[in-house]
C-alpha positions in Angstrom: 14.8 -5.0 -7.7 16.2 -5.9 -4.3 15.9 -9.6 -3.3 17.1 -10.8 0.1 18.5 -14.3 -0.3 19.5 -16.1 2.9 21.1 -19.5 3.2 17.7 -21.1 2.4 15.4 -18.7 0.7 12.9 -19.3 -2.1 9.9 -17.3 -3.2 6.6 -19.2 -3.9 4.1 -17.3 -6.1 0.3 -17.5 -5.7 -2.7 -15.7 -6.9 -5.7 -15.7 -4.6 -8.7 -13.9 -3.1 -7.4 -12.7 0.2 -10.6 -11.1 1.6 -10.7 -11.8 5.4 -7.0 -12.8 5.4 -3.8 -11.2 6.6 -0.1 -11.9 6.4 1.8 -12.2 9.6 5.4 -11.4 8.8 8.0 -12.4 11.4 11.8 -12.0 11.6 13.4 -13.3 8.4 10.1 -13.1 6.5 9.2 -11.0 3.4 6.1 -10.6 1.3 5.8 -9.0 -2.2 2.8 -8.3 -4.4 3.0 -8.4 -8.2 0.9 -6.8 -10.9 0.4 -8.0 -14.5 -2.0 -5.2 -15.4 -0.4 -2.8 -17.8 -1.2 0.8 -17.2 0.2 4.3 -17.6 0.2 5.9 -14.2 -0.8 9.5 -14.5 -1.9 9.3 -10.8 -1.5 6.9 -8.0 -3.4 5.7 -4.9 -2.0 3.0 -2.5 -4.1 1.8 0.4 -3.4 -0.9 3.0 -3.9 -1.9 6.7 -1.2 -2.9 9.1 -0.6 -3.9 12.7 3.0 -3.2 13.6 5.2 -1.9 16.3 7.6 -0.3 13.9 7.7 2.3 11.1 7.6 0.8 7.7 8.3 1.6 4.0 6.2 1.1 0.9 8.0 1.1 -2.4 6.5 0.7 -5.9 8.8 -0.7 -8.5 8.1 -0.1 -12.2 9.1 -2.4 -15.0 12.1 -1.4 -17.2 12.3 2.1 -15.6 14.5 3.9 -13.1 11.5 5.6 -11.6 10.2 4.6 -8.2 7.7 5.9 -5.6 8.4 5.2 -2.0 6.6 6.1 1.2 9.0 5.7 4.1 7.2 6.4 7.4 5.8 9.9 6.6 8.2 10.9 3.9 7.2 10.5 0.2 10.0 10.0 -2.4 9.5 10.3 -6.1 12.7 9.5 -7.9 15.3 11.8 -6.1 12.8 14.3 -4.7 10.9 14.1 -1.3 8.2 15.7 0.7 7.4 15.2 4.4 4.1 14.9 6.1 3.8 15.7 9.8 1.2 13.6 11.8 0.9 16.3 14.4 -0.7 18.6 11.8 -3.0 16.1 10.2 -6.7 17.0 10.2 -9.2 14.6 11.8 -11.9 13.3 9.4 -13.7 10.8 11.5 -13.2 8.7 14.7 -11.1 5.6 14.2 -12.6 2.5 16.0 -10.5 -0.4 14.8 -7.1 -1.5 16.1 -5.6 -1.7 12.5 -3.6 1.2 11.2 -5.0 2.3 7.9 -2.8 4.1 5.4 -3.5 5.6 2.0 -1.2 7.6 -0.2 -2.4 9.7 -3.2 -0.2 11.4 -5.8 -1.1 13.3 -9.1 1.7 13.3 -11.7 0.2 16.2 -13.6 0.4 18.6 -10.6 2.9 16.8 -8.3 0.3 17.1 -5.5 0.5 14.3 -2.9 -1.6 13.6 0.2 -1.3 11.1 3.1 -4.3 9.6 4.8 -3.6 7.8 8.1 -6.3 6.2 10.2 -9.0 8.9 10.6 -6.8 11.8 9.6 -5.6 13.4 6.4 -2.6 15.6 5.7 -2.5 18.8 3.9 -1.8 18.4 0.2 1.9 18.9 -0.7 3.7 19.1 -4.0 7.0 17.6 -5.2 8.5 20.5 -7.1 10.1 18.9 -10.1 6.8 17.4 -11.3 5.5 20.9 -11.9 8.1 21.4 -14.6 8.2 17.9 -16.1 5.2 15.7 -15.2 6.1 12.0 -15.0 4.1 9.2 -16.4 5.1 5.8 -15.0 4.1 2.6 -16.7 3.7 -1.1 -15.8 3.9 -1.5 -12.1 6.0 -4.6 -11.4 6.0 -5.0 -7.6 5.1 -3.6 -4.3 7.6 -5.3 -1.9 7.6 -5.1 1.9 11.2 -5.5 3.1 12.1 -5.5 6.8 8.4 -5.3 7.7 7.3 -7.1 10.9 3.7 -7.5 11.9 0.3 -8.1 10.2 -0.6 -6.8 6.7 -4.0 -6.8 5.0 -6.2 -5.2 2.4 -3.6 -4.0 -0.1 -4.9 -2.1 -3.1 -3.2 0.0 -5.8 -4.9 2.2 -8.4 -3.5 4.1 -11.4 -5.4 7.2 -10.5 -6.2 9.3 -7.4 -9.3 8.1 -5.6 -11.9 10.7 -4.6 -12.4 11.6 -0.9 -15.5 9.5 -0.6 -13.8 6.3 -1.9 -10.8 7.0 0.4 -13.1 7.5 3.4 -14.9 4.2 2.6 -11.6 2.3 2.7 -10.4 4.0 5.8 -13.6 3.5 7.7 -14.0 -0.2 6.7 -16.9 0.5 4.3 -16.1 -2.1 1.6 -18.1 -0.2 -1.1 -14.8 1.4 -2.3 -13.7 0.4 -5.8 -11.2 -2.5 -5.9 -7.7 -1.6 -6.9 -7.3 -1.9 -10.7 -3.5 -2.5 -10.4 -3.4 -4.5 -7.2 -6.7 -5.9 -5.8 -6.7 -7.8 -2.5 -9.7 -9.9 -3.8 -7.5 -11.2 -6.7 -3.8 -10.6 -6.0 -0.6 -12.3 -6.9 1.9 -12.5 -4.1 5.2 -14.1 -3.2 6.5 -14.9 0.3 9.8 -16.0 1.8 11.0 -16.9 5.3 8.7 -16.8 8.3 5.5 -15.4 6.7 2.1 -16.9 7.6 -1.2 -16.3 5.8 -4.0 -16.6 8.3 -7.5 -15.3 9.1 -7.7 -11.6 10.0 -8.5 -10.5 13.5 -9.5 -7.3 15.2 -11.6 -5.9 12.3 -15.0 -6.2 10.7 -14.0 -9.2 8.7 -13.3 -11.1 11.9 -17.0 -10.9 12.9 -19.0 -10.5 9.7 -17.5 -12.9 7.2 -17.0 -16.6 6.8 -13.7 -17.5 5.2 -13.6 -19.9 2.2 -11.7 -23.1 2.8 
C-alpha cells in the first residue's frame, strides 16, 4: 500500500458515524477508509459523493493479495486489464438537482460486467475480458485510499455485491432508503487522515437542510 510521508506526517485513526459530515481535503491532505469486515467479493459496488475541480481516482486495496480495483476518472482497472466509459454516451436516468457529483461503480466477477453511474446518468454495461475465462474472487478489503484528491468527499459506501438499480437510484437521487454498505458504511466507518484534511458539516445537499448534526 502506498503511504505518502512528508516531513511531518502522521495518520490518526477514528471510527465514527459521519452522516451529515464531509471531508474537505486541501493541498497536502489525504484521507483513507478502512474495513475490518471479512468478505469474499464475488461482486462489488462503490458509491460516494464529491465536490471537486479535478478528476480523481478510487482504488480498492485487498489484504495479502496482488489484486486491485481502481476507477481512474472514467477508466476501470481490474489487475492489469481496463475498460473505458464515455460520459458523452451515458444515458440519462433522472434529473440531477444537487451540486454534489455522485458516482457509483458496479462490477460482477462472475461475468466481468461493469457499469458506471455518474450523477443522473448510467453507462452501458461493459466487460473486462479476462474475467470471462477466469473469474476472480477477491477477499478482505483493506483500504479505500484517496491520494491526490482535492475537494469535498462524503457518503462513502462499499458493498461486496452489485446493488440493484432501485438501490443505486436511491443513492444517486439522495433517497437514503438504500442499504448501507456492508464493507464500508458512512454511518459507521473507520478512517485515517493526514495533512490538511478537515471534517466538517456537509453543505449543498439534503443533509444541510433536513438534519441536525450530533455534537
